C-alpha positions as CSV (number, residue, x, y, z in Angstrom):
1,X,-20.8,-16.3,-18.9
2,X,-18.1,-16.7,-21.1
3,X,-15.2,-18.8,-20.7
4,X,-12.5,-17.5,-18.7
5,X,-9.1,-16.6,-21.2
6,X,-5.4,-18.4,-19.8
7,X,-3.2,-16.6,-22.1
8,X,0.1,-15.5,-20.9
9,X,1.4,-12.2,-21.1
10,X,4.5,-10.3,-20.1
11,X,5.3,-7.0,-18.4
12,X,8.0,-5.5,-16.8
13,X,10.5,-8.2,-17.4
14,X,8.1,-10.6,-15.7
15,X,5.9,-13.6,-17.6
16,X,2.5,-14.3,-16.3
17,X,0.3,-17.4,-16.7
18,X,-2.9,-17.1,-14.9
19,X,-4.8,-20.2,-15.1
20,X,-8.8,-20.4,-16.5
21,X,-10.2,-19.3,-12.8
22,X,-10.7,-16.0,-11.5
23,X,-7.7,-14.4,-10.3
24,X,-8.0,-11.9,-7.3
25,X,-5.4,-10.1,-5.7
26,X,-6.1,-8.4,-2.6
27,X,-3.8,-5.6,-0.5
28,X,-5.1,-5.0,3.0
29,X,-4.1,-1.8,4.1
30,X,-2.1,-1.6,7.2
31,X,-2.2,-5.4,7.8
32,X,0.3,-6.0,10.0
33,X,0.3,-10.3,10.7
34,X,-0.8,-9.5,14.1
35,X,-4.1,-8.5,13.1
36,X,-4.9,-12.1,11.5
37,X,-3.3,-14.2,14.7
38,X,-5.5,-11.5,17.0
39,X,-8.8,-12.5,14.8
40,X,-7.4,-16.3,14.7
41,X,-7.3,-16.7,18.3
42,X,-11.0,-15.5,18.7
43,X,-12.2,-18.1,16.1
44,X,-13.2,-15.1,14.3
45,X,-11.4,-16.2,10.6
46,X,-12.4,-19.4,9.6
47,X,-12.4,-18.8,5.9
48,X,-8.9,-17.3,6.5
49,X,-7.8,-20.3,8.5
50,X,-8.8,-22.8,5.6
51,X,-7.5,-20.8,3.3
52,X,-4.0,-20.8,5.0
53,X,-3.9,-24.5,5.9
54,X,-4.8,-25.5,2.2
55,X,-2.7,-22.8,0.4
56,X,0.2,-20.8,1.8
57,X,0.7,-18.2,4.9
58,X,4.1,-16.7,5.5
59,X,5.4,-13.1,5.3
60,X,6.8,-10.8,2.8
61,X,9.2,-7.5,2.5
62,X,7.5,-4.8,1.5
63,X,9.0,-1.6,-0.3
64,X,10.4,1.5,1.5
65,X,9.1,3.7,2.5
66,X,6.4,1.7,4.1
67,X,3.4,3.9,2.9
68,X,0.3,3.1,0.7
69,X,1.3,4.5,-2.7
70,X,4.8,3.2,-2.7
71,X,3.8,-0.1,-2.1
72,X,0.4,-0.3,-4.3
73,X,2.4,1.0,-7.0
74,X,5.3,-1.8,-6.8
75,X,2.1,-4.6,-6.1
76,X,0.4,-3.4,-9.3
77,X,3.6,-3.3,-11.4
78,X,5.6,-6.2,-10.0
79,X,8.7,-4.0,-9.6
80,X,10.4,-1.9,-6.7
81,X,9.9,1.8,-6.8
82,X,13.1,2.6,-8.4
83,X,11.7,1.0,-11.7
84,X,8.2,2.4,-10.9
85,X,9.2,5.9,-10.0
86,X,6.5,6.3,-6.9
87,X,8.5,7.3,-3.9
88,X,5.8,8.4,-1.6
89,X,2.2,9.8,-1.1
90,X,4.1,13.0,-1.4
91,X,7.3,14.8,-2.7
92,X,8.9,18.0,-3.3
93,X,9.5,18.2,-7.1
94,X,12.7,20.3,-7.3
95,X,12.3,21.4,-11.1
96,X,8.8,22.8,-10.1
97,X,9.7,24.0,-6.6
98,X,6.6,22.5,-5.5
99,X,5.4,20.1,-3.0
100,X,3.0,17.6,-4.5
101,X,0.9,14.6,-3.6
102,X,2.0,11.6,-5.7
103,X,-1.0,9.8,-6.5
104,X,-1.5,10.4,-10.4
105,X,-0.2,8.0,-13.3
106,X,1.6,10.7,-14.7
107,X,4.2,9.8,-12.2
108,X,4.4,6.3,-13.0
109,X,7.3,5.0,-15.0
110,X,6.1,1.8,-16.2
111,X,3.0,0.0,-16.9
112,X,1.0,-2.0,-14.5
113,X,0.2,-5.7,-14.9
114,X,-3.6,-4.8,-15.4
115,X,-3.8,-3.6,-18.8
116,X,-1.2,-6.0,-19.8
117,X,-3.9,-8.8,-18.4
118,X,-6.8,-7.3,-20.3
119,X,-4.7,-7.1,-23.6
120,X,-4.2,-10.8,-22.8
121,X,-7.9,-11.5,-23.1
122,X,-8.7,-11.1,-19.5
123,X,-11.7,-9.3,-17.9
124,X,-9.7,-6.6,-15.6
125,X,-11.3,-4.8,-12.6
126,X,-9.4,-2.9,-9.7
127,X,-11.6,-1.4,-6.9
128,X,-9.6,0.7,-4.2
129,X,-11.1,2.0,-1.1
130,X,-9.3,5.4,-1.6
131,X,-9.9,7.5,-4.5
132,X,-6.3,9.0,-4.2
133,X,-5.2,5.6,-5.9
134,X,-7.7,5.2,-8.6
135,X,-5.7,7.1,-11.1
136,X,-2.5,5.0,-10.7
137,X,-4.3,2.0,-10.9
138,X,-6.5,3.0,-13.9
139,X,-3.7,3.9,-16.1
140,X,-3.8,2.2,-19.4
141,X,-7.2,0.2,-18.2
142,X,-10.0,2.9,-18.6
143,X,-10.5,6.3,-20.1
144,X,-8.6,7.2,-23.3
145,X,-6.9,4.5,-25.1
146,X,-8.1,2.2,-22.6
147,X,-8.2,-1.6,-22.6
148,X,-11.7,-2.0,-21.6
149,X,-11.0,-2.8,-18.0
150,X,-13.1,-1.3,-14.8
151,X,-12.0,0.9,-12.1
152,X,-13.6,2.8,-9.3
153,X,-13.2,3.4,-5.9
154,X,-15.3,2.9,-2.6
155,X,-15.1,6.6,-1.7
156,X,-16.3,7.9,-4.8
157,X,-18.5,4.7,-5.9
158,X,-21.8,6.8,-6.6
159,X,-19.9,8.8,-9.5
160,X,-18.4,5.9,-11.5
161,X,-19.7,5.9,-15.2
162,X,-18.9,3.6,-18.3
163,X,-17.0,6.3,-19.8
164,X,-14.9,7.2,-17.0
165,X,-14.6,4.0,-14.7
166,X,-15.4,1.3,-17.1
167,X,-18.8,0.8,-15.0
168,X,-21.8,2.6,-14.0
169,X,-24.6,2.3,-11.2
170,X,-21.6,0.8,-9.0
171,X,-24.4,1.3,-6.0
172,X,-27.0,-0.8,-7.7
173,X,-24.5,-3.5,-8.1
174,X,-22.5,-3.3,-4.3
175,X,-24.6,-0.7,-2.1
176,X,-24.6,2.8,-1.0
177,X,-21.2,4.5,-1.2
178,X,-19.9,4.0,2.5
179,X,-18.0,7.1,4.5
180,X,-14.0,6.6,4.0
181,X,-13.4,7.1,7.8
182,X,-14.9,3.7,8.5
183,X,-14.3,0.0,8.3
184,X,-17.1,-0.1,5.4
185,X,-14.9,1.4,3.0
186,X,-12.8,-1.5,2.8
187,X,-15.4,-4.1,3.0
188,X,-17.3,-2.4,0.2
189,X,-13.9,-3.0,-1.9
190,X,-14.1,-6.8,-1.0
191,X,-17.7,-6.8,-1.8
192,X,-17.5,-5.5,-5.0
193,X,-14.8,-7.9,-5.8
194,X,-17.0,-10.7,-5.7
195,X,-20.2,-8.6,-7.5
196,X,-17.8,-8.4,-10.3
197,X,-17.2,-11.9,-10.5
198,X,-20.6,-13.2,-9.9
199,X,-22.1,-10.7,-12.8
200,X,-19.5,-11.9,-14.8
201,X,-17.8,-8.3,-15.2
202,X,-14.5,-9.5,-14.2
203,X,-12.0,-12.3,-13.8
204,X,-8.8,-10.4,-12.7
205,X,-9.2,-8.7,-10.0
206,X,-7.1,-6.3,-7.9
207,X,-8.6,-4.9,-4.6
208,X,-6.8,-2.4,-2.4
209,X,-8.2,-1.5,1.3
210,X,-7.8,1.6,3.8
211,X,-6.1,1.4,7.0
212,X,-8.8,3.3,8.9
213,X,-9.1,0.4,11.5
214,X,-5.6,-0.5,11.9
215,X,-4.4,3.4,12.3
216,X,-7.3,3.6,15.2
217,X,-7.2,0.1,16.7
218,X,-4.6,-2.1,18.0
219,X,-4.7,-5.9,16.9
220,X,-6.9,-7.1,20.1
221,X,-9.1,-4.5,20.0
222,X,-12.5,-5.6,19.6
223,X,-13.4,-3.4,16.9
224,X,-10.0,-4.7,14.9
225,X,-11.0,-8.1,15.6
226,X,-14.7,-7.5,14.4
227,X,-13.4,-6.0,11.2
228,X,-10.9,-8.8,10.3
229,X,-14.6,-10.9,11.0
230,X,-15.7,-8.9,8.2
231,X,-13.0,-9.4,6.2
232,X,-13.2,-13.1,6.5
233,X,-16.7,-13.3,5.5
234,X,-15.8,-11.9,2.3
235,X,-12.9,-14.2,1.7
236,X,-15.4,-16.7,2.0
237,X,-17.6,-15.6,-0.7
238,X,-14.5,-15.3,-3.1
239,X,-13.9,-18.9,-2.2
240,X,-17.1,-20.3,-2.9
241,X,-17.0,-18.3,-6.3
242,X,-13.7,-20.7,-7.2
243,X,-11.2,-17.6,-6.9
244,X,-7.6,-18.2,-6.6
245,X,-6.4,-15.5,-3.9
246,X,-3.3,-13.6,-3.2
247,X,-3.4,-11.9,-0.4
248,X,-0.7,-9.2,1.1
249,X,-0.5,-6.0,2.7
250,X,1.2,-2.7,1.8
251,X,2.8,-1.9,5.5
252,X,2.6,-3.1,8.9
253,X,1.1,-0.7,11.5
254,X,2.6,-0.1,15.1
255,X,2.0,2.5,18.2
256,X,3.6,5.4,18.0
257,X,2.9,7.4,21.2
258,X,4.4,8.2,24.5
259,X,3.0,6.7,27.9
260,X,0.8,9.5,28.2
261,X,-0.8,8.9,24.9
262,X,0.6,11.9,23.0
263,X,2.6,11.0,19.9
264,X,6.2,10.2,20.2
265,X,8.0,12.7,17.6
266,X,11.0,14.2,16.3
267,X,10.6,17.5,14.8
268,X,13.2,17.1,12.1
269,X,13.1,20.5,10.7
270,X,13.0,22.2,13.9
271,X,16.0,20.3,15.3
272,X,17.9,21.1,12.2
273,X,17.1,24.6,12.2
274,X,18.0,24.8,15.9
275,X,21.5,23.4,15.3
276,X,22.4,24.9,12.2
277,X,20.2,27.6,11.1
278,X,17.3,28.3,8.6
279,X,16.9,26.8,4.8
280,X,15.9,23.0,5.6
281,X,13.1,21.6,3.9
282,X,11.8,18.2,5.6
283,X,9.4,16.4,3.3
284,X,7.0,13.6,4.9
285,X,6.2,11.2,2.2
286,X,3.4,9.6,4.3
287,X,1.5,13.0,3.7
288,X,-2.0,12.5,2.0
289,X,-5.5,13.8,2.0
290,X,-6.4,11.1,4.7
291,X,-5.0,13.5,7.8
292,X,-7.4,11.6,10.4
293,X,-5.3,8.5,9.6
294,X,-2.1,10.2,10.9
295,X,-1.9,13.7,10.7
296,X,1.2,13.5,8.3
297,X,3.2,11.7,11.1
298,X,4.9,8.6,10.0
299,X,8.4,6.8,10.5
300,X,10.3,8.0,7.3
301,X,11.3,11.3,6.3
302,X,13.4,13.1,3.2
303,X,15.6,16.3,4.0
304,X,16.6,18.6,1.2
305,X,19.4,20.8,2.8
306,X,20.2,24.3,2.1
307,X,21.7,25.1,-1.1
308,X,25.8,25.6,-1.1
309,X,26.4,24.0,1.7
310,X,29.9,22.7,2.3
311,X,30.9,18.9,2.4
312,X,32.0,19.2,6.0
313,X,28.5,20.6,7.1
314,X,26.8,17.8,4.9
315,X,28.8,15.4,7.1
316,X,27.9,17.2,10.6
317,X,24.3,17.1,9.5
318,X,24.3,13.4,8.9
319,X,26.0,12.7,12.1
320,X,24.0,14.7,14.0
321,X,20.6,13.3,12.8
322,X,22.0,9.4,12.8
323,X,22.6,10.2,16.6
324,X,19.0,11.8,17.6
325,X,17.3,9.4,20.2
326,X,14.6,7.4,18.0
327,X,16.2,8.1,14.8
328,X,17.3,4.1,13.8
329,X,18.6,4.8,10.0
330,X,20.2,7.8,8.1
331,X,21.3,7.7,4.4
332,X,23.2,10.6,2.1
333,X,23.0,10.1,-1.6
334,X,23.3,6.1,-1.2
335,X,19.6,6.2,0.0
336,X,18.3,5.4,-3.7
337,X,20.7,2.1,-4.3
338,X,20.0,1.1,-0.4
339,X,16.3,1.4,-0.5
340,X,15.6,0.7,-4.2
341,X,14.3,4.3,-4.9
342,X,14.3,6.7,-7.8
343,X,17.0,8.9,-7.0
344,X,15.6,12.1,-9.0
345,X,12.6,11.9,-6.2
346,X,14.5,12.2,-3.3
347,X,16.3,15.0,-1.1
348,X,19.6,14.9,0.2
349,X,18.9,12.7,3.3
350,X,16.6,9.8,4.3
351,X,15.8,9.2,7.7
352,X,14.1,6.6,9.4
353,X,12.7,6.4,12.8
354,X,12.5,3.5,15.4
355,X,9.3,1.2,16.1
356,X,7.5,3.7,18.6
357,X,8.7,6.9,16.6
358,X,7.4,9.4,14.2
359,X,9.0,12.1,12.3
360,X,7.6,15.2,11.5
361,X,8.5,19.0,10.3
362,X,7.8,21.5,13.4
363,X,5.1,21.6,15.8
364,X,3.1,24.2,14.0
365,X,2.8,22.0,10.8
366,X,0.9,19.3,12.3
367,X,-2.3,19.3,13.3
368,X,-2.5,16.8,16.3
369,X,-6.2,17.4,17.0
370,X,-7.3,15.5,14.4
371,X,-5.5,12.3,15.6
372,X,-7.8,10.8,18.1
373,X,-7.4,8.0,20.7
374,X,-3.6,8.1,20.1
375,X,-1.3,7.6,17.0
376,X,-0.5,4.5,15.1
377,X,1.5,5.0,12.1
378,X,4.0,3.5,10.0
379,X,6.6,4.4,7.1
380,X,10.0,2.7,8.3
381,X,11.6,-0.7,8.7
382,X,9.2,-1.7,11.5
383,X,6.2,-1.9,9.1
384,X,8.3,-3.3,6.2
385,X,7.1,-7.0,6.6
386,X,3.7,-8.0,5.7
387,X,1.6,-11.1,5.3
388,X,2.0,-13.1,2.3
389,X,-1.0,-15.7,2.1
390,X,-2.2,-17.8,-0.9
391,X,-5.1,-19.7,-1.2
392,X,-3.7,-22.6,-3.1
393,X,-0.6,-24.9,-2.3
394,X,2.7,-23.5,-3.9
395,X,4.5,-25.0,-6.6
396,X,7.9,-26.8,-5.5
397,X,10.1,-23.7,-7.0
398,X,7.7,-21.3,-5.4
399,X,8.2,-22.7,-2.1
400,X,11.8,-22.1,-2.4
401,X,11.4,-18.6,-3.3
402,X,9.1,-18.3,-0.5
403,X,11.6,-19.4,2.1
404,X,14.1,-16.6,0.5
405,X,13.4,-12.9,0.6
406,X,9.7,-12.6,-1.2
407,X,8.4,-9.2,-1.5
408,X,4.8,-8.2,-1.5
409,X,5.1,-7.0,-4.8
410,X,5.8,-10.8,-6.0
411,X,2.0,-11.6,-5.2
412,X,0.6,-11.4,-8.6
413,X,3.6,-13.6,-9.9
414,X,2.9,-15.9,-7.0
415,X,-0.7,-16.1,-7.7
416,X,-0.5,-16.4,-11.8
417,X,2.4,-18.3,-11.7
418,X,3.1,-20.3,-8.2
419,X,0.0,-22.0,-7.4
420,X,-1.0,-25.6,-8.2
421,X,-4.4,-24.2,-9.0
C-alpha cells in the first residue's frame, strides 16, 4: 500500500492540510441529534460513545433551506449556497420557464473540495446512497477531465464502471445493490468507505447516506435505534482502520402531522389564489424523486408572484403570509442576504413554517397516499441544527470555533485542520 500524501491544498478560499491518515467525512442524512441520544441511551452505539469522548461532539448550524442537495453541496464545497449556487432540490428556472431538479453539477458555481484533494495527491472517493447526488459529487473527479477519483451511489452500485465512476465491480467489493427505500442503502455507503480503505483504493472519502429511516421513524422507535446500531458498527470498522472521522448531517427531522396522524399542511398556492386570485406559483424545494420519503411536503417554500403586481399588493401578500397560522418566517427580496442563498435562483417571497407544519402547493398537487405511517419532514429553521462530531480532540483554536457558530459545511476544515490527529 502506497504512503498517504499529506500535501496542503486550497479551494474556495480555504486551505486544507490533511494528515497522512485516511480522512473520512460522513453526512448522515436527516440525523437530528436526538437519534444519537436515543441509541446511546440503549447502549447501542459504543463506538460513537468512545469517539465522542476521545474526540469532540457538539452541534453545528446547517444551511437553509434544510434540504439534502443544498447542504451536501455546502459540505463538499465548504461554502454557503450563496456561493455554490444550489438553492434546493428543485427550483423554477425563470429564464427557461421551467421547473427543474437541481441535482446536476451544471448548477454548481464553484469547485468542490474533492478534485482539489485529488490534485494534491490524495486518493479520493465519494459514495452517496442517493444517485441524485452523484453528479454533483463527481464534478471534476470522474469522467472527462477528471482527477482520477471514484464516485458511485448505493442506489446504482451495480452500474458503476471504471470509465464513468472511477471503479467497476462494486458489488464484488461491497455486496449486492440495496433497495433505496431501506436502511441498507445508507449502511451500504458506509461499508463501501471501509472497503475502499481496506483495498487501498481511497484515503480521502466523503460518505453521504439517505434519510429513509428518519422520515419513517422517530428517534426512540426500535427501527431507528437498530439503524443507528448499524451505523455504529461501521464507525467502529473505520476507527479500526485508523481513519480520522468527521461526522455531521444535512438537516434534522421532525413530525409534521395533526393529532389524527394526517399531514399538517398549509397549501400556500391555494390560500393565495383564494385570497388574491390566480397567477401565483409556489415552488417546494424539497421536491425530488423520492416521494415516499415526504410527498414533496417540507417546511420551506418559494413564492413567485403574478407579473405586474403593484408594490402595495406585494406588501399585502407578505402581510397575509406572515399572519397565516403555522408560518414562522416570511422574507421578500431580502431572502438572499438573510439566508445566504443565490438571489437569481429564488422567487419573490420565501416562506418557512413551524416545527410541526409543512408547506404545500394545492391538495391536488400532492399524492398523500405515498406517505405511509404519518409525515416526518424538514426544510425550515427547526431542522437547521445538526450533529457535529470529530473522532480526534480539537486544537485550541478549533475549540474556540466550535463554541461560536460552527456550520455543518466547516466539517472538512475541522477534520483536516482542526483535529490533533
